[in-house]
C-alpha positions as CSV (number, residue, x, y, z in Angstrom):
1,M,-94.8,-1.0,-191.2
2,P,-93.5,2.5,-192.0
3,R,-91.0,3.0,-194.7
4,F,-88.2,5.5,-194.6
5,A,-86.5,7.6,-197.4
6,S,-83.5,6.1,-199.1
7,N,-81.1,9.0,-197.9
8,K,-79.9,9.3,-201.5
9,Y,-79.9,13.2,-201.3
10,A,-80.2,13.7,-197.6
11,K,-77.8,15.9,-195.7
12,G,-76.8,15.7,-192.0
13,I,-75.2,18.2,-189.6
14,S,-72.2,17.0,-187.6
15,D,-72.7,17.1,-183.8
16,R,-69.1,18.0,-183.3
17,S,-68.4,20.7,-185.8
18,G,-71.8,21.7,-187.3
19,R,-70.6,21.0,-190.8
20,E,-72.9,19.5,-193.4
21,Y,-72.2,16.0,-194.7
22,P,-74.1,13.5,-196.9
23,L,-76.1,11.5,-194.4
24,K,-75.0,8.2,-195.9
25,T,-71.3,8.9,-195.1
26,M,-71.9,10.1,-191.5
27,I,-70.8,7.8,-188.6
28,L,-72.4,7.3,-185.2
29,E,-69.7,7.3,-182.5
30,W,-69.7,5.2,-179.3
31,N,-70.8,8.3,-177.3
32,G,-73.9,8.8,-179.5
33,L,-72.6,11.7,-181.6
34,L,-73.2,11.7,-185.4
35,V,-70.1,13.0,-187.1
36,G,-68.5,13.2,-190.5
37,P,-65.9,10.6,-191.6
38,D,-63.0,13.0,-191.1
39,E,-64.1,13.8,-187.5
40,F,-64.6,10.3,-186.3
41,E,-62.7,9.3,-183.2
42,A,-62.5,5.7,-182.1
43,K,-63.2,4.8,-178.5
44,Q,-60.2,5.0,-176.2
45,P,-58.8,1.7,-175.0
46,Q,-58.9,2.9,-171.4
47,L,-62.7,3.2,-171.6
48,S,-63.1,-0.5,-172.2
49,P,-60.3,-2.4,-170.4
50,P,-59.9,-6.0,-171.1
51,R,-61.6,-8.5,-168.7
52,I,-59.1,-9.6,-166.1
53,Q,-58.9,-13.4,-166.1
54,P,-58.6,-15.1,-162.7
55,D,-55.2,-16.2,-161.6
56,P,-55.1,-20.0,-161.5
57,Q,-52.6,-19.9,-158.7
58,A,-54.5,-17.6,-156.4
59,L,-56.6,-19.0,-153.6
60,R,-60.1,-17.6,-153.1
61,I,-59.8,-17.6,-149.3
62,S,-56.2,-17.2,-148.5
63,R,-54.4,-16.8,-145.2
64,P,-50.8,-16.3,-144.5
65,A,-48.8,-19.1,-143.0
66,R,-48.7,-19.0,-139.3
67,T,-46.2,-20.2,-136.8
68,E,-47.7,-22.3,-134.1
69,P,-47.0,-21.1,-130.6
70,P,-45.3,-23.4,-128.2
71,V,-47.8,-25.4,-126.2
72,E,-47.8,-27.8,-123.2
73,V,-48.0,-31.5,-124.1
74,L,-49.6,-34.1,-121.8
75,L,-47.2,-37.0,-121.4
76,G,-48.3,-40.6,-120.9
77,F,-48.7,-42.3,-117.5
78,N,-45.4,-42.5,-115.6
79,P,-43.2,-41.0,-118.3
80,F,-40.1,-40.8,-116.2
81,R,-37.6,-43.7,-115.7
82,S,-34.7,-43.2,-113.3
83,G,-31.2,-44.3,-114.1
84,T,-29.2,-46.7,-111.9
85,A,-29.2,-46.3,-108.2
86,G,-27.3,-43.0,-107.3
87,S,-27.7,-41.7,-110.9
88,T,-28.9,-38.1,-111.6
89,T,-30.2,-39.1,-115.1
90,I,-33.9,-39.3,-115.8
91,T,-35.2,-40.7,-119.1
92,I,-38.5,-39.3,-120.4
93,T,-40.7,-41.0,-122.9
94,Q,-42.6,-38.5,-125.1
95,P,-43.4,-39.9,-128.6
96,G,-42.7,-37.5,-131.4
97,H,-41.2,-34.9,-129.1
98,G,-39.4,-32.9,-131.8
99,F,-36.6,-31.7,-129.5
100,S,-33.0,-31.3,-130.4
101,T,-30.2,-31.8,-128.0
102,G,-29.8,-28.7,-125.9
103,D,-33.5,-27.6,-126.1
104,I,-35.1,-26.5,-122.8
105,T,-38.3,-28.0,-121.5
106,R,-40.2,-27.7,-118.2
107,F,-42.4,-30.3,-116.5
108,R,-45.6,-29.6,-114.7
109,N,-48.0,-31.6,-112.4
110,S,-45.6,-34.4,-111.7
111,A,-45.5,-36.7,-108.7
112,P,-42.3,-37.6,-106.7
113,F,-40.6,-40.9,-107.5
114,D,-37.5,-42.9,-106.7
115,G,-35.8,-40.1,-104.7
116,F,-36.7,-37.2,-107.0
117,S,-39.0,-34.6,-105.5
118,T,-41.8,-32.7,-107.3
119,S,-40.1,-29.4,-106.7
120,M,-36.9,-30.6,-108.4
121,I,-38.8,-32.1,-111.4
122,E,-40.9,-28.9,-111.8
123,T,-37.9,-26.5,-111.7
124,A,-39.0,-23.1,-113.1
125,S,-35.9,-22.8,-115.3
126,G,-36.6,-26.2,-117.0
127,F,-34.0,-28.7,-118.1
128,A,-31.8,-29.0,-121.1
129,V,-32.6,-32.3,-123.0
130,T,-30.3,-34.8,-124.5
131,V,-32.1,-36.6,-127.3
132,L,-31.8,-40.4,-127.4
133,T,-34.5,-41.3,-130.0
134,S,-37.5,-39.7,-131.6
135,S,-39.6,-40.7,-128.6
136,T,-37.1,-40.5,-125.7
137,Y,-34.7,-38.0,-124.2
138,T,-32.8,-37.5,-120.9
139,I,-32.4,-34.8,-118.4
140,T,-30.0,-34.4,-115.5
141,A,-31.5,-33.9,-112.0
142,T,-30.3,-30.9,-110.0
143,G,-30.1,-30.0,-106.3
144,G,-28.1,-33.2,-105.4
145,E,-31.1,-35.5,-105.8
146,T,-30.3,-39.0,-107.1
147,A,-32.2,-42.2,-107.8
148,T,-32.6,-44.4,-104.7
149,S,-33.4,-47.8,-106.1
150,G,-32.8,-47.1,-109.9
151,D,-34.6,-48.2,-113.1
152,T,-38.0,-47.1,-111.7
153,L,-41.0,-45.7,-113.6
154,G,-42.8,-42.7,-112.1
155,G,-44.2,-39.2,-112.5
156,G,-47.9,-39.9,-112.4
157,G,-50.6,-39.5,-114.9
158,D,-51.0,-35.7,-115.3
159,V,-47.4,-34.8,-116.2
160,S,-47.0,-32.3,-119.0
161,S,-44.0,-31.0,-120.8
162,G,-43.8,-27.5,-122.4
163,P,-41.8,-24.4,-122.9
164,V,-40.4,-22.6,-119.9
165,T,-42.2,-19.3,-120.8
166,L,-45.6,-20.9,-120.9
167,E,-48.0,-19.3,-118.4
168,A,-50.8,-21.2,-116.7
């Protein structure tokens, strides 16, 4: 293996200023320049930024919260129950409906029952609901239609409830 001189009397030329220094005292900078001790410049902190640690609260695949659009809900078989004979009140069974009193809903694909016609039940402007429980609410029939026999189930099997603005 080759052996080198001890650099005891060796001189070196600074790459920055061209001055002569004892080789033992010269310093090699981060950019590869060999300079004297009075010319040494440390590496700037911007050249080696610290490693950014992951944020433990951040999600790798994140999506903003979205508001679900109003949708049509299929009701159970014969969801309507008429009030007493001569009444304009219809009680609708829709588990977990989420309505508040005064909300508007529109029915589609209903069958006539107990004196109430399909065209009245499927009114385009919908009905304001009055909430009874979390699974039932009432509406008031329009157009002078009333229950003929009263306390009758009806409406059929394809009845749906949804927002008035929903398009087919």
